[in-house]
N, C-alpha and C positions, 0 to 999 in steps of 0.2 A: 461021398463027401468027406472032407477032412475037417477035423476039429481044430486045426491050426489057425491062430489069429494072424492075419496078415496086416502089417502096418504100411500105410501109404508112405512111399518114399518122399522125402523133402518136407514132410509135415512134422513139426515139433510142438507138442502140446505145451511144453514149458515156455517156449518162445511166445505162444499165443497168450498164456497167462501173464507173461511179462508185459506185453502190449496192453492188456486189459488193466494191469496195475498202473502203468504210466498214464493211461487215459483217466482213471479215477483220481490219481494224484494231481493231475493237471486241473481237474474240475475243482478240487478243494484247495489247491495251492494259489491260484490266481483267478482274477475275474477277466483277464484279457487286458487289463490296464496296469499290470504289474503290482497290484495290491493283493494282499492276502484275502482270501474269500470271506472269512469271518470278520476281519477288520473292515472290509468294504461294507458289510451289512450294518455293523455298529455305527459307522460314520454317516450312514444314510438316514439317520433319524433327524427330523421327521421325513417320511417319504413325501415327495411333492410331484404335482403335475402343474404345468404352466401352459395355458392356451392363450392365443393372441388373435386379435382382429384389427381392423384399421383404426379403432378408437382406443383400445386398451388391451392389457394383458390381465389374466386372472390366474392367481396362484391358488391351488388347493393343496393343503398339507394335512396329513393324518397325524393328530396329536391326542389320542385318547388318554383320558385321565389328567389332562392339563387344563387349568382354569385360565381365563383371559387375564386375570390379575397377575398371573405368574409368567406372562409373555412379554417380550420386548421385540418390537419390529422396527428396524431402521433401514433407511435408504441413503447411500452415499454414492453419488454419481449414478451408475447403472448397476450397483451392487446392492442387493437386498439381503438383509441378515435377520434371521429369526433366532432368538435366544429365549430360553425358558427353563423351567424346572418341573419335573414330574415328581410329585411327593410320594413317599412310601405310603401305601394304603394298608393300614393294619386294621383288620376287622375281627380278628380272633385274639382273645387275651393269651399271652404267653405262647405266641405262635412260633413254630419252627417250620421252615420251608421244606416241603417234600420235593417240590419242583418250582423253579422260578425262572420264567422266560421273559417277563415284562421288566424292563429296566426302570430304575428310578434315579433321580438326581438331575443335575443341570445338563443342558444340551444346547447346541448351537449349530447353525448351518447357514452358509452364505451361497448365493448364486448370482451369476451375471444375467441381467435382464436384456432382452433383445432391443431395448430402446430406452431413452430418457423418460423419466416419469414426472408428471405434474404432482409434486408431493403434497400440495395443498388439497388435492381432491382424492387422495388415497383413502380407501375404506377397508376395514377389517371386521370380520364377523366369525364367531365361533359357535358352531351348532353340531350336536351329536358327534363330537370328537373330530370334526373337520374344520380347519381354519381356512376361510376364504378371504383372500386379499385382492381387491380390485385396484389395478394400477393403471390409471388413465395415462395415455401418452402425452408428453409435453407438447404444447402447441407447435413448437418449431419442428417436430418430427412427424406431425400429422400430414397426410397427403393433402395438397391444395390444388384446386383446379385453376389453371392459368388461362386467362382469356386471351385469345389470339386476335390482334387487331389487323385490319386490312389496310 
């Protein structure tokens, strides 16, 4: 047996490292929507889920550390906007941050709803850091059964 190292022809380890670097860069550079990865995360506060049925849509938004008195919820047409402020929570005198991942300060986020809303019947509730907003459909967009006459 020979102690000679044989290199497979056509295989370039530096080319493979270059491909890996491109993949990692793409992960951190964009979200697939042309936005920087980290900026996309920052603009997504609060995180939201919206579910819908034939009568209403319900929005769930994660807003830990925010009090209801610091929130403003508005609806204009089919656009719902949530604005608020998460206050800096100082619990240690003369504190200096070693690590700070939770943001503080004003925030706002808008989204288009899938239907018009009966604004007189909207309800909002905040419990355990989750904002729940019930958005009943406007009467004109609710499905109606039409009676067929013979």
